[in-house]
TORKOL-4160 file (C-alpha; in steps of 0.2 Angstrom, whole numbers, padded with zeros to 4 digits, m for minus):
286
<pt num="1" X="0091" Y="m0024" Z="m0018"/>
<pt num="2" X="0107" Y="m0026" Z="m0009"/>
<pt num="3" X="0122" Y="m0027" Z="m0020"/>
<pt num="4" X="0131" Y="m0041" Z="m0011"/>
<pt num="5" X="0115" Y="m0051" Z="m0011"/>
<pt num="6" X="0112" Y="m0048" Z="m0029"/>
<pt num="7" X="0130" Y="m0053" Z="m0034"/>
<pt num="8" X="0130" Y="m0070" Z="m0024"/>
<pt num="9" X="0113" Y="m0075" Z="m0031"/>
<pt num="10" X="0118" Y="m0070" Z="m0049"/>
<pt num="11" X="0134" Y="m0080" Z="m0047"/>
<pt num="12" X="0125" Y="m0096" Z="m0042"/>
<pt num="13" X="0111" Y="m0094" Z="m0055"/>
<pt num="14" X="0124" Y="m0091" Z="m0069"/>
<pt num="15" X="0132" Y="m0108" Z="m0065"/>
<pt num="16" X="0116" Y="m0117" Z="m0067"/>
<pt num="17" X="0113" Y="m0109" Z="m0084"/>
<pt num="18" X="0131" Y="m0111" Z="m0089"/>
<pt num="19" X="0131" Y="m0130" Z="m0086"/>
<pt num="20" X="0113" Y="m0132" Z="m0091"/>
<pt num="21" X="0107" Y="m0138" Z="m0074"/>
<pt num="22" X="0090" Y="m0138" Z="m0067"/>
<pt num="23" X="0087" Y="m0129" Z="m0051"/>
<pt num="24" X="0088" Y="m0141" Z="m0037"/>
<pt num="25" X="0085" Y="m0141" Z="m0018"/>
<pt num="26" X="0104" Y="m0136" Z="m0015"/>
<pt num="27" X="0100" Y="m0120" Z="m0025"/>
<pt num="28" X="0084" Y="m0116" Z="m0016"/>
<pt num="29" X="0092" Y="m0118" Z="0001"/>
<pt num="30" X="0107" Y="m0108" Z="m0004"/>
<pt num="31" X="0097" Y="m0094" Z="m0011"/>
<pt num="32" X="0085" Y="m0093" Z="0004"/>
<pt num="33" X="0100" Y="m0093" Z="0016"/>
<pt num="34" X="0108" Y="m0078" Z="0006"/>
<pt num="35" X="0092" Y="m0068" Z="0007"/>
<pt num="36" X="0088" Y="m0073" Z="0025"/>
<pt num="37" X="0105" Y="m0066" Z="0030"/>
<pt num="38" X="0105" Y="m0051" Z="0019"/>
<pt num="39" X="0087" Y="m0045" Z="0024"/>
<pt num="40" X="0088" Y="m0051" Z="0042"/>
<pt num="41" X="0074" Y="m0063" Z="0040"/>
<pt num="42" X="0081" Y="m0075" Z="0054"/>
<pt num="43" X="0066" Y="m0073" Z="0065"/>
<pt num="44" X="0054" Y="m0075" Z="0051"/>
<pt num="45" X="0059" Y="m0092" Z="0045"/>
<pt num="46" X="0061" Y="m0108" Z="0054"/>
<pt num="47" X="0058" Y="m0121" Z="0040"/>
<pt num="48" X="0059" Y="m0122" Z="0022"/>
<pt num="49" X="0048" Y="m0137" Z="0014"/>
<pt num="50" X="0051" Y="m0142" Z="m0004"/>
<pt num="51" X="0038" Y="m0153" Z="m0013"/>
<pt num="52" X="0038" Y="m0161" Z="m0030"/>
<pt num="53" X="0020" Y="m0158" Z="m0032"/>
<pt num="54" X="0005" Y="m0151" Z="m0023"/>
<pt num="55" X="m0011" Y="m0158" Z="m0018"/>
<pt num="56" X="m0020" Y="m0141" Z="m0021"/>
<pt num="57" X="m0020" Y="m0137" Z="m0039"/>
<pt num="58" X="m0013" Y="m0120" Z="m0043"/>
<pt num="59" X="m0002" Y="m0118" Z="m0028"/>
<pt num="60" X="0016" Y="m0116" Z="m0031"/>
<pt num="61" X="0023" Y="m0108" Z="m0015"/>
<pt num="62" X="0016" Y="m0102" Z="0001"/>
<pt num="63" X="0023" Y="m0093" Z="0016"/>
<pt num="64" X="0015" Y="m0096" Z="0034"/>
<pt num="65" X="0019" Y="m0082" Z="0046"/>
<pt num="66" X="0012" Y="m0092" Z="0060"/>
<pt num="67" X="0022" Y="m0108" Z="0057"/>
<pt num="68" X="0037" Y="m0097" Z="0050"/>
<pt num="69" X="0038" Y="m0109" Z="0035"/>
<pt num="70" X="0041" Y="m0107" Z="0017"/>
<pt num="71" X="0033" Y="m0120" Z="0006"/>
<pt num="72" X="0040" Y="m0122" Z="m0012"/>
<pt num="73" X="0032" Y="m0133" Z="m0025"/>
<pt num="74" X="0043" Y="m0139" Z="m0039"/>
<pt num="75" X="0036" Y="m0139" Z="m0057"/>
<pt num="76" X="0037" Y="m0154" Z="m0068"/>
<pt num="77" X="0053" Y="m0156" Z="m0078"/>
<pt num="78" X="0043" Y="m0157" Z="m0094"/>
<pt num="79" X="0047" Y="m0139" Z="m0099"/>
<pt num="80" X="0063" Y="m0131" Z="m0105"/>
<pt num="81" X="0077" Y="m0128" Z="m0093"/>
<pt num="82" X="0076" Y="m0109" Z="m0094"/>
<pt num="83" X="0057" Y="m0110" Z="m0091"/>
<pt num="84" X="0059" Y="m0122" Z="m0076"/>
<pt num="85" X="0073" Y="m0112" Z="m0068"/>
<pt num="86" X="0064" Y="m0095" Z="m0070"/>
<pt num="87" X="0048" Y="m0103" Z="m0063"/>
<pt num="88" X="0056" Y="m0108" Z="m0047"/>
<pt num="89" X="0066" Y="m0092" Z="m0046"/>
<pt num="90" X="0050" Y="m0082" Z="m0047"/>
<pt num="91" X="0042" Y="m0093" Z="m0034"/>
<pt num="92" X="0056" Y="m0091" Z="m0022"/>
<pt num="93" X="0058" Y="m0072" Z="m0025"/>
<pt num="94" X="0039" Y="m0070" Z="m0023"/>
<pt num="95" X="0037" Y="m0079" Z="m0006"/>
<pt num="96" X="0052" Y="m0070" Z="0001"/>
<pt num="97" X="0044" Y="m0054" Z="m0004"/>
<pt num="98" X="0029" Y="m0060" Z="0007"/>
<pt num="99" X="0041" Y="m0064" Z="0021"/>
<pt num="100" X="0048" Y="m0046" Z="0021"/>
<pt num="101" X="0030" Y="m0039" Z="0020"/>
<pt num="102" X="0026" Y="m0048" Z="0036"/>
<pt num="103" X="0042" Y="m0042" Z="0044"/>
<pt num="104" X="0038" Y="m0024" Z="0039"/>
<pt num="105" X="0021" Y="m0026" Z="0047"/>
<pt num="106" X="0028" Y="m0033" Z="0063"/>
<pt num="107" X="0042" Y="m0020" Z="0065"/>
<pt num="108" X="0033" Y="m0005" Z="0059"/>
<pt num="109" X="0030" Y="0008" Z="0074"/>
<pt num="110" X="0019" Y="0019" Z="0064"/>
<pt num="111" X="0004" Y="0013" Z="0053"/>
<pt num="112" X="0010" Y="0018" Z="0036"/>
<pt num="113" X="0000" Y="0017" Z="0020"/>
<pt num="114" X="0010" Y="0002" Z="0015"/>
<pt num="115" X="0009" Y="m0007" Z="0031"/>
<pt num="116" X="m0010" Y="m0003" Z="0033"/>
<pt num="117" X="m0013" Y="m0011" Z="0015"/>
<pt num="118" X="m0003" Y="m0026" Z="0019"/>
<pt num="119" X="m0011" Y="m0029" Z="0036"/>
<pt num="120" X="m0028" Y="m0028" Z="0027"/>
<pt num="121" X="m0022" Y="m0042" Z="0016"/>
<pt num="122" X="m0014" Y="m0053" Z="0029"/>
<pt num="123" X="m0026" Y="m0051" Z="0044"/>
<pt num="124" X="m0040" Y="m0064" Z="0039"/>
<pt num="125" X="m0029" Y="m0078" Z="0034"/>
<pt num="126" X="m0017" Y="m0075" Z="0049"/>
<pt num="127" X="m0032" Y="m0075" Z="0061"/>
<pt num="128" X="m0040" Y="m0090" Z="0053"/>
<pt num="129" X="m0023" Y="m0100" Z="0054"/>
<pt num="130" X="m0021" Y="m0095" Z="0073"/>
<pt num="131" X="m0039" Y="m0100" Z="0078"/>
<pt num="132" X="m0037" Y="m0117" Z="0069"/>
<pt num="133" X="m0020" Y="m0120" Z="0078"/>
<pt num="134" X="m0028" Y="m0116" Z="0095"/>
<pt num="135" X="m0041" Y="m0129" Z="0091"/>
<pt num="136" X="m0028" Y="m0142" Z="0085"/>
<pt num="137" X="m0018" Y="m0139" Z="0101"/>
<pt num="138" X="m0034" Y="m0139" Z="0112"/>
<pt num="139" X="m0029" Y="m0122" Z="0118"/>
<pt num="140" X="m0047" Y="m0117" Z="0121"/>
<pt num="141" X="m0056" Y="m0117" Z="0138"/>
<pt num="142" X="m0075" Y="m0122" Z="0139"/>
<pt num="143" X="m0081" Y="m0104" Z="0142"/>
<pt num="144" X="m0074" Y="m0098" Z="0126"/>
<pt num="145" X="m0076" Y="m0112" Z="0114"/>
<pt num="146" X="m0092" Y="m0107" Z="0105"/>
<pt num="147" X="m0086" Y="m0089" Z="0103"/>
<pt num="148" X="m0070" Y="m0096" Z="0096"/>
<pt num="149" X="m0080" Y="m0107" Z="0084"/>
<pt num="150" X="m0090" Y="m0092" Z="0078"/>
<pt num="151" X="m0074" Y="m0082" Z="0075"/>
<pt num="152" X="m0067" Y="m0097" Z="0065"/>
<pt num="153" X="m0082" Y="m0096" Z="0054"/>
<pt num="154" X="m0081" Y="m0078" Z="0051"/>
<pt num="155" X="m0062" Y="m0079" Z="0047"/>
<pt num="156" X="m0064" Y="m0093" Z="0036"/>
<pt num="157" X="m0077" Y="m0084" Z="0025"/>
<pt num="158" X="m0066" Y="m0068" Z="0027"/>
<pt num="159" X="m0051" Y="m0077" Z="0021"/>
<pt num="160" X="m0061" Y="m0085" Z="0006"/>
<pt num="161" X="m0066" Y="m0068" Z="0000"/>
<pt num="162" X="m0048" Y="m0061" Z="0002"/>
<pt num="163" X="m0041" Y="m0076" Z="m0008"/>
<pt num="164" X="m0053" Y="m0074" Z="m0022"/>
<pt num="165" X="m0048" Y="m0056" Z="m0023"/>
<pt num="166" X="m0030" Y="m0061" Z="m0028"/>
<pt num="167" X="m0028" Y="m0049" Z="m0042"/>
<pt num="168" X="m0034" Y="m0034" Z="m0031"/>
<pt num="169" X="m0022" Y="m0037" Z="m0016"/>
<pt num="170" X="m0008" Y="m0025" Z="m0013"/>
<pt num="171" X="0002" Y="m0039" Z="m0006"/>
<pt num="172" X="0001" Y="m0049" Z="m0021"/>
<pt num="173" X="0004" Y="m0035" Z="m0034"/>
<pt num="174" X="0019" Y="m0029" Z="m0024"/>
<pt num="175" X="0027" Y="m0046" Z="m0022"/>
<pt num="176" X="0024" Y="m0049" Z="m0041"/>
<pt num="177" X="0031" Y="m0032" Z="m0046"/>
<pt num="178" X="0047" Y="m0034" Z="m0035"/>
<pt num="179" X="0050" Y="m0052" Z="m0039"/>
<pt num="180" X="0049" Y="m0049" Z="m0058"/>
<pt num="181" X="0059" Y="m0033" Z="m0057"/>
<pt num="182" X="0073" Y="m0043" Z="m0047"/>
<pt num="183" X="0072" Y="m0057" Z="m0060"/>
<pt num="184" X="0075" Y="m0046" Z="m0075"/>
<pt num="185" X="0090" Y="m0038" Z="m0066"/>
<pt num="186" X="0097" Y="m0055" Z="m0063"/>
<pt num="187" X="0094" Y="m0062" Z="m0081"/>
<pt num="188" X="0098" Y="m0048" Z="m0092"/>
<pt num="189" X="0117" Y="m0051" Z="m0091"/>
<pt num="190" X="0116" Y="m0069" Z="m0096"/>
<pt num="191" X="0125" Y="m0070" Z="m0112"/>
<pt num="192" X="0115" Y="m0083" Z="m0121"/>
<pt num="193" X="0106" Y="m0079" Z="m0138"/>
<pt num="194" X="0093" Y="m0093" Z="m0135"/>
<pt num="195" X="0087" Y="m0084" Z="m0120"/>
<pt num="196" X="0084" Y="m0067" Z="m0126"/>
<pt num="197" X="0065" Y="m0069" Z="m0132"/>
<pt num="198" X="0061" Y="m0078" Z="m0115"/>
<pt num="199" X="0068" Y="m0064" Z="m0105"/>
<pt num="200" X="0057" Y="m0052" Z="m0115"/>
<pt num="201" X="0042" Y="m0063" Z="m0109"/>
<pt num="202" X="0048" Y="m0060" Z="m0092"/>
<pt num="203" X="0048" Y="m0041" Z="m0095"/>
<pt num="204" X="0031" Y="m0043" Z="m0102"/>
<pt num="205" X="0025" Y="m0052" Z="m0086"/>
<pt num="206" X="0032" Y="m0037" Z="m0076"/>
<pt num="207" X="0022" Y="m0025" Z="m0086"/>
<pt num="208" X="0006" Y="m0035" Z="m0084"/>
<pt num="209" X="0008" Y="m0036" Z="m0066"/>
<pt num="210" X="0009" Y="m0018" Z="m0064"/>
<pt num="211" X="m0008" Y="m0015" Z="m0071"/>
<pt num="212" X="m0015" Y="m0032" Z="m0063"/>
<pt num="213" X="m0033" Y="m0028" Z="m0056"/>
<pt num="214" X="m0035" Y="m0012" Z="m0065"/>
<pt num="215" X="m0050" Y="m0011" Z="m0077"/>
<pt num="216" X="m0055" Y="0003" Z="m0089"/>
<pt num="217" X="m0073" Y="0006" Z="m0089"/>
<pt num="218" X="m0080" Y="0020" Z="m0100"/>
<pt num="219" X="m0071" Y="0036" Z="m0096"/>
<pt num="220" X="m0062" Y="0030" Z="m0080"/>
<pt num="221" X="m0051" Y="0017" Z="m0073"/>
<pt num="222" X="m0056" Y="0006" Z="m0059"/>
<pt num="223" X="m0042" Y="0004" Z="m0047"/>
<pt num="224" X="m0038" Y="m0013" Z="m0038"/>
<pt num="225" X="m0035" Y="m0006" Z="m0020"/>
<pt num="226" X="m0052" Y="0004" Z="m0021"/>
<pt num="227" X="m0061" Y="m0011" Z="m0027"/>
<pt num="228" X="m0053" Y="m0022" Z="m0013"/>
<pt num="229" X="m0058" Y="m0011" Z="0001"/>
<pt num="230" X="m0076" Y="m0009" Z="m0007"/>
<pt num="231" X="m0078" Y="m0028" Z="m0007"/>
<pt num="232" X="m0070" Y="m0030" Z="0011"/>
<pt num="233" X="m0082" Y="m0016" Z="0019"/>
<pt num="234" X="m0097" Y="m0024" Z="0011"/>
<pt num="235" X="m0093" Y="m0041" Z="0018"/>
<pt num="236" X="m0090" Y="m0034" Z="0036"/>
<pt num="237" X="m0106" Y="m0023" Z="0034"/>
<pt num="238" X="m0097" Y="m0006" Z="0036"/>
<pt num="239" X="m0099" Y="0002" Z="0019"/>
<pt num="240" X="m0101" Y="0019" Z="0027"/>
<pt num="241" X="m0082" Y="0019" Z="0030"/>
<pt num="242" X="m0079" Y="0018" Z="0011"/>
<pt num="243" X="m0078" Y="0037" Z="0008"/>
<pt num="244" X="m0065" Y="0039" Z="0022"/>
<pt num="245" X="m0054" Y="0026" Z="0015"/>
<pt num="246" X="m0056" Y="0033" Z="m0003"/>
<pt num="247" X="m0051" Y="0050" Z="0003"/>
<pt num="248" X="m0037" Y="0043" Z="0012"/>
<pt num="249" X="m0030" Y="0035" Z="m0004"/>
<pt num="250" X="m0034" Y="0050" Z="m0014"/>
<pt num="251" X="m0023" Y="0061" Z="m0002"/>
<pt num="252" X="m0009" Y="0049" Z="m0001"/>
<pt num="253" X="m0008" Y="0047" Z="m0021"/>
<pt num="254" X="m0007" Y="0066" Z="m0024"/>
<pt num="255" X="0012" Y="0067" Z="m0022"/>
<pt num="256" X="0015" Y="0050" Z="m0029"/>
<pt num="257" X="0023" Y="0046" Z="m0046"/>
<pt num="258" X="0014" Y="0034" Z="m0058"/>
<pt num="259" X="0025" Y="0020" Z="m0053"/>
<pt num="260" X="0021" Y="0022" Z="m0035"/>
<pt num="261" X="0003" Y="0023" Z="m0038"/>
<pt num="262" X="0004" Y="0007" Z="m0048"/>
<pt num="263" X="0014" Y="m0001" Z="m0034"/>
<pt num="264" X="0000" Y="0003" Z="m0021"/>
<pt num="265" X="m0015" Y="0000" Z="m0034"/>
<pt num="266" X="m0021" Y="0017" Z="m0032"/>
<pt num="267" X="m0029" Y="0028" Z="m0045"/>
<pt num="268" X="m0022" Y="0031" Z="m0062"/>
<pt num="269" X="m0029" Y="0041" Z="m0077"/>
<pt num="270" X="m0036" Y="0034" Z="m0093"/>
<pt num="271" X="m0021" Y="0041" Z="m0102"/>
<pt num="272" X="m0009" Y="0033" Z="m0090"/>
<pt num="273" X="m0017" Y="0016" Z="m0091"/>
<pt num="274" X="m0018" Y="0017" Z="m0110"/>
<pt num="275" X="0001" Y="0020" Z="m0110"/>
<pt num="276" X="0004" Y="0005" Z="m0100"/>
<pt num="277" X="m0006" Y="m0005" Z="m0111"/>
<pt num="278" X="0004" Y="0001" Z="m0126"/>
<pt num="279" X="0020" Y="m0004" Z="m0118"/>
<pt num="280" X="0012" Y="m0021" Z="m0116"/>
<pt num="281" X="0007" Y="m0022" Z="m0134"/>
<pt num="282" X="0024" Y="m0017" Z="m0140"/>
<pt num="283" X="0032" Y="m0032" Z="m0131"/>
<pt num="284" X="0018" Y="m0044" Z="m0137"/>
<pt num="285" X="0021" Y="m0040" Z="m0155"/>
<pt num="286" X="0040" Y="m0042" Z="m0154"/>
């Protein structure tokens, strides 16, 4: 988190809360401009589209690296001001995290654990989007038409599987962890008694996202990244590679702290999992 970026966003956010204003398009454009400049996202974003509602239920924001567009869907104003503003704040921070993830993948000279995991998440949807765009633009010659159609069918199914694995995706867990962490830093200094309980709920969301996709089964904890790769390798019919990936993840996690392993969705012990659940429980009963 860059200090100047944080200070500028905090200042405009405080003004909206101070004067009981709902976040509007001006705030959205200004916040995106601050982060684009701070994180050098200029080459990653060409357009920002803001909608009052979405045709597809459940979609609140989306970043397209192919079109270089951020799409933001505003919630209805039938909720309290704090909830409305923090919902939009979360959507913005989450999608801007995805911009940064794509930028990291493009600019990385070495295939690190992080960029490898992110590329696994992004490749199906990116290929699917690129193929559809080629078809829309008639950018396909006769000789390759049928092979392109076959690729489209494959990547459509691949994308569907990836999207169904939302809670297992490292890209989503990292975007959630980072966006909620940033929100807590922004909101914790707002001096307003009526918001204290609501900020605690955001802290709860942060803790829940850290264990998103983890499942305790008997005497072990199933880790989301391992499960994701099992599903993917089964789909592409290469289950023989599973052992190799698991060994890579095990090796990478040896020198990682608990926070780092949670961030990447790698293995944690039953005791570590139970402690995380205990922290969640403490906030639930407050």
